[in-house]
N, C-alpha and C positions, 0 to 999 in steps of 0.2 A: 443344397438345402436353402441357404440364404434367407431364411425366415426368422431366425432368432432376433433379429433387429426389432420386430414388432413385439416380441415378448419383452425386450429391454425397454422399449417405449412405453409399454403397459406398466412395467415396474416404475419407471420414472414418473408417470402420471400419478400412480398410487403413492409414491414418496412425497411428491409436492402436496397432494390433497391431505395426507396424514399430517404434514408439518404445518400447512397454512390454513386450509379450509376444506371441509368435505365438499363443498360446491365445486372446487377445482377438479374433482374426480370426473367431471364432465369432459376433461381433456382426453379421457379414455375414448370418448365417442369419436374424437378426431382420428385416433388410431384405428377404431373399428371401421369408420368410413373409408379410410385408405385401404384397409384390408378388403373391404367389399369392392372397391375400385379395381384392385389387383385380381379380383375374382378368386380369392382363396376359398377353399372349401368351408362348409358350414361348421364342421368339426374344429377346423383350425381357428376360425373367427371366435367360436365359443370358448376355446381354450385360452385365447388371448384375454378375453374378458374375465374368464375365471382366474387367470394368474393375476390380473390386476386387482380383482376383488380380494383374493387371499392375501396378496402382498399388502394391500391397504389395511387389512385387519392386523397382520403382523407388525407392520411399521407403527400403526397407532398404538398397539400394546407396548412396543419398545420405547416409543416416545413418552408414553404415560409414566414410565418408570422414572423419568427425569424430573417429574413433578412431585414425587414422593420425598419428603424431607430426610435429611441425613441427621441421625441422632449423634450428638456430641457428648463425651469423647467418642471418637470412632476409630476403627482400624483401617488404615489406608496403606496401599502399596505403590511404591514409585514406578512409573513407566519410564521409558527412555526419552521422553519429551520433557526435558527440563533444562534450565539455564542458570549458571551462577554468574552474576554481573554485579560488580561493586559489593555492597553489603547485603544484597538481596538474592534469595533462591526462589525461582519461579518455575512452575511446570505442572504437569498432570499426575495425579495419583488416582488409583482406582479403589472404590470401596469393595466390601465383600460380595456385593452383587455385580461387580464388573462395571459400574457406572464411573465416568470420568468426573474428577473434581480438580478445578484449577486452584492451586494453592500458592500462597506467597509466605515466605518466612524471612525474617530479618536476623542475620547473625548477631550474636551477642558480643563477639570479639574476634580478632583476627585468627586466633588458634582454632576456633570453631570452623571458620571458613576454610582454613587450610585443610582441616580433617575432611570436610565434605568434598573439597576439590581433589583429594588424593584417592578417592575410591568411586567406583561406579555405583550410582544409587539404585539403578533399575533392579526391581525385585525385592528391595528392602521394605519391610513392614514396620510401621510406626503406629502407636496409639497417639492420636493428636487431639489437641485442645484448641479452640479458637472460636471465631465468629464468622458468620457469613456476611459479606459486604456486597451491596449493589454495585454493578459496574458503573463507573463514571461515564456520563453522556459524552459523546464526541464533542470537540470544540466547535464544530460546525458540521453541515451535512455532508462534507467531503472528507471529513477526518476519519481516523481509524475508529472503528465502532467496536468496543469490547464486547458488547452484548452479542452482536453478530458473530464475532469470532468464537465466543464460547458456544453458540448455537451450532456452528459448523464443526465443532469438536464434540458435540454431544455431552456438554459439561453441565453438572448440577448448578454451578455458580462459581463464585470466588470465595475461597476459604482463607482468612488470614490466620495463620497458625501462631498462637501465642506461646505454646510449649508443646513438646512431644517427648515420647519415650520409645527408644528403639526396641523392637521385639525380636525379630529374626529375619533372615533372608529366605525367600522362596527359591525353589529349584525347579526350573523348567527348561525346555530346549531353547525357547525363544530368549529366555533370560540369559542362558549361557552364550548364545549368539550375540546378544546385546553387550555382555561382558567383553567379548572378543572385539566388538566394535569400539568399546571405550579404550581397550589396550592398543588397538590399531591407531586410534586418534593420538594417544600418548606417544606411541612409537614414531609416528610421522613427526610430531612436534619435537621430539628428542633427537631424531636422526637427520631430517631434511634441512636444508638452508631456509632461513626465514622467509625468503621471497617465494619459495615453492610450496610451503606448507599448506596454505589456504587452497591453492588449486588442486594439490593431491588429495586432501581431505574431501573436497567438493566432488571431484570427478569420480573417485573411487568408492567412497563410502557415504556420500551425500551429506557430509557435515559442513555447513556454511558459516559457522559462528565466527571464523577468523577472516573471512573475506572482507577486504577493505571497502569502505562505503564509497570511496572515490572511484575505485575500479568497478564496483557494482553499477554505479551510475553510468560509467562509460559503456559498459555492456548494455545497459538499458537504452542509451541513446542510439547505439548501433543495432539494436534489436536482436542481440545474441545472448540475452540472459539465460535462455534455455540451455546453452551449452554447459553452464555450471550445475544444471540439474541432470540427474540420471534419467535419461530418456529411453524411448523405444529403440532408437538407433544404438544408443549406448549399450543397452542390454543385448541387442543383436550382435554387436561387436564382441562383447565379453562372452556370449554364448559360442560364437564362432571360434574364439581364441581357446576356450576350454575344450570344445568339441574336437578341433584339429589337434590340440595338444594331446588329448587322450588317444586319438587315432595314431599320431606319430610315435607315441610310446608302446604301440602294439595292442592297444585295447580294441576289441572287436566293436564294430559300428553299433550293434544292438546294445551291448553293454554300455558304450559311450552314451547312447541316447538315454538309457535309464539313469546313469550317473548325473547327466545333465538335468534331468527331471528333478533329481534329488537336490542338486547344488543350487539351482536357480531360486527356489524359495528361501534357502539359507542366505544366499546373497541379497535377496529382497530385504530380509531383516537387517542384515549387516549394513546395507546401504541406507538404513534409516526408515524404510517403509513409506516413502512418500507416494501419493496417488500415481504419479507418472511411473514410478518403479513397479508397483504392483500391477498396474495396467499392462505394462510390457511383459513382466514376468508371467502373468496369468495367461496372456494371449499365447506366448511361446509355449507354455505348459500344456494348454488345451490342444494346440496343434501337434505337439510331440505325442501326447496321450492318445490321440485319435489316429495317428499314422498307422498303427497296428491293426485298427479296426475299420474305420471309415474316414476317409479324408475330410477334414473340417476346413471350410473356407475362412479366409481371414476375417470377413465381416461377421461371421458367426462366432468365431473365437473372441472377438472384440465384444460382441454383445453378451456372450456368456460371462466374460470377465466382468463386465459392467453389472450384471445381475448379481454375480457373486459378491463383488465389492459393496454394492448398495445394501445387500442383505446383511453383510458383515457390519457396516457402518451406515445406517440410513441417513445420517446427517452429512455424510461426505459430499452429497450433491451441492452443498453450499460452500465447498472449498474451491478456491480460484484454480489451484493446480489441478484438481480433479476435472473441472469443467474445461479448461484449456487443453489438457492432455487428450481427453476423449474426443473433443470436437476436432482438434488437429488431425488425429488418427483417422477419424471418420472421413475427413475431407480427402486424405490421401487414398484410401481404399476406394471410395466412390468416384474418384477422378482418375483411376488407373488407366482407363482407356484413353483419356486425353493425354496423359503423361506418355504412354507407350507409342503414340503417334510419331514422336520425335526421337531420333537416335543420338543426337548430340548431347553429351553429358552436360555441357554448359546450359543448353536450353532446358533440359530436364531439371537441372539444379535451380534455375530461375523459376520454372513452373511449380516445382515442389514448394519453394518458399512462397510463391505468390498464392498458391491455392491454400496453404496453411494459414497465411496472413488473412486471406479473404474470408475464411470461415470464422476466425477468432476476432476480427477487428471490431465488431460491435461490442463484444464481450470485453475486450481490452479497454475500449473507451468507457464502458460502464464502470469498470473497476479502477482504472488508472487515469482516465481522462486525457490521454495522449497516445500517440502512435509513432513509432520510428519510421521515417520515410527512407532512411538509408539501409533498412534491414534487407531490402530485396537484393542489393548488391553485396552487403556485408556477409550475408548467410552463404552466398555462392563461394566466397573466399574462406570464411571461418569454419563452416560446418565440416567440410573435408579435412581442414587443417586440424581441428580439434579431434574429430572422430578417428582419423586414420594415421595421425602422427603424434599429437600431444597425449591423447588417451593411452595408446599403446606404450609411449615412452614412460608414462607414469606408472603403468602397470609393471614395466620392466624395472624401474627404479625401486618401486616398492618391494618387488621379489628380491632384487639384488641387495637391498638394504639389510635383509635378514642373514646374508651370507657373511662369513669371516673375511677379514682382509680389508683392503683399501680400494677395492673395485668401485664400489658405490660413489666414494668421494671423487674419484677420477671422472666418473660419469657426471657428477654434479658440476665439476669444474668445466666440463664441456657444455653441458646443457644450460646451466643457470644464466650465463651471460646472453645466450640466444633467446631464452624465455623472457629475460628482463628487457631485451630489445624489443620483442613483440609487445610486451606491456606498455612500454614507452610509445610504441607506434599506435597502439589502441588508444592510449590517452590523448595523443596528438590528434588523431582522427576525429575523436568525439568532440573536439573544440570547434570544428567546422560548423558555422552557424546554420539555422534554419533546417536542422535534421529531424525536428519533432513537429508533428501535426498536433495542435492542442485545441480541439473544438469544444472541450468541456464535457461533462457527464450528460449523456443523452437521456430523454425521457423514455418510459417504456414503449410509447407509441413509435418513437424514432427507431428503437431497438427492433421492434417487430417489423417495421418498414425496411430496415437495413437487411434483416435476415430473409425477408421475402425477395428482395433484389438479389441477395447472394445465391439463394436457391434457383431463382430464375436464371441467373447468369451461368450457374453450373449446368442447368438443363440446356440452355441454348449453346453452350460451349461443347456439350457432349453431342449435340446434333450437328456440330460443325458450322455454326452460323458465322457470319462475317464479324470481324473484330469490332466494328463501330457499334453493332447491335448490343453486345454485352457490356460495352463501354457505357453506352447510353442508359442501360438498366441499372448499373452501378452508380452512374454519375448523379442521378436525382437525389437519392437518399444522402449521399457524401455531401452534396451541395447543401441540403437541408441541415445536416449535422453542423456544417461549417458556419451557417448564418443564423441558427435558431437562437443562440444566446444574444445576438445583436439586435433582434427584433423587439425593442422595447423603447417606447417614446417617453419613458419616465427617467428622471434622475434617481440614481440608487446610491445611498450612503450605507456602508456596512462597517460596523464596529466588531472587528474580529476578536474572538475570545482567545487571547494569547497568554492567559495567566496574568501576573502582576506586570502589566506593561500596556503599551498603546499600539494599535494598528487599526487604521481607518482606510477603507477603500471608497473612492468617490468615482462613480461611473456616470458620465453625462448621457443624455438621451441618445439611443442608438449607438452608444459607445464612441461618440465623436472624439472624446479624449477620456483618458483614465488616469487618475492620481492615487497615489498611496502615501498617506501621512503616517509616518513611523512604521517600524517593522517588528515590534516586540523584542523580547530578549530576556536573559535571566541575569539576576544580581548573583554572581557566583561567590561562594564563600569557601575559604580554605577548609579542607577536611583531611583526615588521615588517608594515606596512600591506599590502604587496603580497601577502603570505602569507595574509591573512585571507580566509575563504570569505565568499560573499555572504550566507548565513544560517548562523549557528552551529549545531552539532550540539547537539540538545536531548534528553537522556536521557528526560525525562518524556514528551514528545510522540512520540518515535521508538521507544522501548522499552517503557516502562511502560504507557502508554495502550493500545497495541495488545494487550498482554498481558491487560489487564483486559477489553477489549472482546472479545478472542478467547474468554475464558472466560464471556462474557455478563454481566459485571459493570457495572452502571450506577449503583450506589450504593455509598458507603463509609460505614459508621457512625461510625468513629473513624479519623482520620488522625493517626498518632503520630509526632511529629518528635522524635527522641531527643536531639538537640543541634544547635547552630547551625554546622555545618560544611557547605561547599558540596556535598561528595559524598554528603550525606544529605538535603539540603533543596532543592537547586537545581531539581529536577524537580517540585516541588510545585505551583508556579504553573500549569504546563501541564496537570497532572492536574486541578486545580480548574476549569480551563476546559472540560474534556471530561466529567468524572465528577461526579455529585452527591455532596457530602460533608456529613454531618450535623454533625460538630464536629471540632476540631483540638485535640490535646494537645501541649503543648510543655514543656520544662524551664523552671523558674522564672527569670525575668529574662533568657532567652535571645532574647526578641523584640526587644531593642534592638541586636542585632548587625546589621551591614549586610546580611549574607547572607539575613536574614529579611524584608527590606523588601518584596520583590515578593510573597512569600507573604502577608504581613499586608495589603498593598494589595488583592490579588485577593480574599482572604477577606472583607474589609470591604465590597468592591463587592458580593459575593454574600450578605452577611448570614450568613456562617458563623462561629459562636462559637469563639474561641480560648481555651482553658482551660490555665492553668499547673498542672502536676500535680507531685507529689512523693511520697516514700515514705509509705505508709499508706492512699493511696486505692486502693479495690478495688471490684469488681463481679462479679456471678455471672449467667451466662446458661445455662440448661438444664444444670446440673451441671458446667459449666466455670467455674473460678475464675480471675479475673484481678487481679493485684496489683502495684502499682509499689513496688519495693523501694528504689529510689534515684532522685534525690538526697534527702538529709535536711536540707538547708538551702536558703535562697533566694539565695545568693551564687553567681551563674554564673561559673565560672572555666574552662569548656571541656570537654574529653573526660571527666574525672572527674565531671562533673555530667550525664552522659548519663542519660536516663530509662531505667530497667532494669525490664523487664516480666517477671513470673513467672506462668506458666499451669500450672494442674493440673486433672487429672480422673482420679480413681481413682489408679492407679499411674503415670499419665503426668505427667511434668514438662517444661516447656520454659522456657528462660531466654534472654531477648534483651538483650544487654548494651550495645548501641550501640558507642561507642568507649571504654568503661571501660578504664582502664589498671590496671597492677599495684597502685598505692596504693589505688585505689578497690575493686578485687577483694578485697584483704585486709581492708578495713573491711567489705565486703559479707558475707563468710563469718563475720566475728566477730558482726555484727549478727543474722545469720540462720543459726544452727548447724544448722537442719533441711535446709539446702541440701546434698544429696548424692544420688548415684546419679541425676543428671539424665538424662532421656531424649534431649532435643534441646538443644544449646547453640549459640547464635550467638556465635562467638568474637569477643572484644572487639577493636576497632581492627584488623580485617582480618588478624589474626594477627601483628600487629607484635610485636617482641621486648620491647616496653614493656608488653604485656598477656599474658594467659594464663600467669600466674606458676606456679611449681611448686606452691605452697600451694593456689592456686585449682583447678588441674587435679586434684591429688591428692584434694582434698576433694570435688569434684563428680563425678569419674569419669563423664563423659557417655557415653551409649551411642553417640551420633553428634554430631560437631562440624562446623559449616559455617564455612568461611572465605569471606567475600564479597570477592573481589579482581578486579582487571583483569588481562588477559593481558599478560605481560611488563611489569608496571607498574614504574615508576621507583624504587619504595620497596623492592622486593624482598619484598613481602608474598605469602604468609605467611613469616615468618622461618623459616630452616632449623632453628634451635635450638628454636623453638616446635613445629614439626611433629615433630621428634625427640622432644620432651617427651611428646606425645600417643602416639607410636609406643612409647615406653618402657613406657607402661601398657596397650599393646595396644588403644588407643582408636581407633575408626574416624573418619576425617575425610574431608570432601569439600570441593572448592574450586570456586566458580563460574567461575574462570578456565579451569579444566580440564574441568569436568563440565557447564557451561552452567547453565541454570535447574534448580534442584533442588526437586522437589515431594515432600512427605512426607504420606502418608495415615496417620491415627491411628485405629485401631479397638481393639476389646476384646482382640484377641490381641496387639497390639503396633503396630509401624509398618512401612509399606511405603515404599520410597524409589524414586523415578524421577528420571532426569535427562534433559535434552534432548539430550545427546550420546551417552548409553548408558542402560541400565536395570539395576537390581538385581533 
């Protein structure tokens, strides 16, 4: 047959049109043109169009349901997608119409949290009271977007539950299977050694909440994160084990096939129902079901599973796992001729990894802004290791763990040190530098160009063309991806929205040099043990690093830490782990403060020089002059010893003051009478009333002033009287708490300001 792919493309076009714009339904014409090019029959071409039209009507109807308001109080039922972390319970519930609602609930006390942790919530009905909240906008265009996440889950929105009343628990097959998944998770946590828990839960039942962030990042750098997801190969191995096990116990082949058809969907629910799981399960199911009637090709089975999945959840096309899973499988199916040309398993392993990476690399860059260069080699080693050794071992360990006696403990004694050695090896390998390609987030045009080149490469590879031809086809868009962010003859200054803290990125024209002033951070306060989250929120890792990588920045020439306060320095350690830094500038004698300890340790491990700077040090890069104006002594006393950086180029002047307060400001303007008519000012101490004094503001008269503050911060920054002081002189101000990340482009005509929440 091999024609179901066009029905799948028709359904995809219909889904996109229903979600985004009816005009995008014209994508269906591309599918029709290709059908005509292939000289398919008139009946087939008509049926493809008809399937698209009917799908569009169905998807439009399903999506319209999400715009109907939910009347509160409402009866909601828990799904198995929820998480308890610290004092918060978050996850998805369904209303009586089957619509998803993302809910948050704050536990009132430790006993309540313990009670909810001790039972599986899936299937439980509650009458809930609360209010709907708008998703917070992302800190910047490369940050986690809650609104997009809710869209990919088909959610009505965010419901903050103020109170609820338990009604009853529903009873269904999927709910019973989800219960068993919960008890399996608990059984593994209670039985397995702590070092093996996360791996077993991830590999066997798709539960990844206990995976260590450091190990996750190591897998990302090696490009083997997919090994901890339940994939097609994973399902194939489990199916083979079940099938062969049934045959070995005397079950007839026909009955074994039927039992496998029944067991696989159960395992799909048990494994958490991720897109990769259902894609693999459905493909195997369709192939098994058609064996008795008419043999179904792999590409048709994949296309049918796609149609089935999208009709079940029309919003799933926006899920990254769904996109990557289907694209990678498509690449393997349609490159089978190429793969079969080579008999060596080593060459085939390399080509399988290469083909999968090739088809998904533009998508990976769009979502994650980076690509592992070591994955081509790492996958050759780790895919067979995980698939044929570690996965079967975990299956055996889980089965044996239910048997009486000490057999499982003996197996743990043998396996645990071996597995721990492998983990240490992986952590060591990921420290090798330059494993990641970080070109930044590509534009839609570059994405299209990249995919055109990929499909052209597949075509000429299939035709047996010489190596240099498809290397050339791939090289052009890859080169454009690498340099597109550097094509800018303007200076850019970005005030990154890091909450209550400072983080400023300075990019010289064409990125001749890049500086980062402060790194953000949190002022952490003591709280009860039960309220603490499993992993603390880290501004550097979760906000600053994605911003840098999204812009394609992999190197910082100077990291400037204005002073030793946690809201300016705490994120630095996480940045050093991800971004290459040439040197670090700090205020004199600030290094001996406790908050600097992790930064100094990490810098020493990486051999990054830490240089104490003070007033008088300056440098010039391509007509841009940089000078430290403060401090003037080496006695570090806090905010008033912040490094103050002054930047000039022609008529442009920028002043970055750290947390300099009024006393320091007044001394600064006395020392430097030339400071006036500043173009860009970073207001001292987040706009506190102890800074931005009358004398200072009146002398500088900045064209634009930036307050770097957190939304609804406990300090009331920026101070009302400070804001009024700037307004008195008709001076423009922006605040990261309200405007998000603020980007200023500097050119000969002046400055242009963009914000992540709006634009000027």
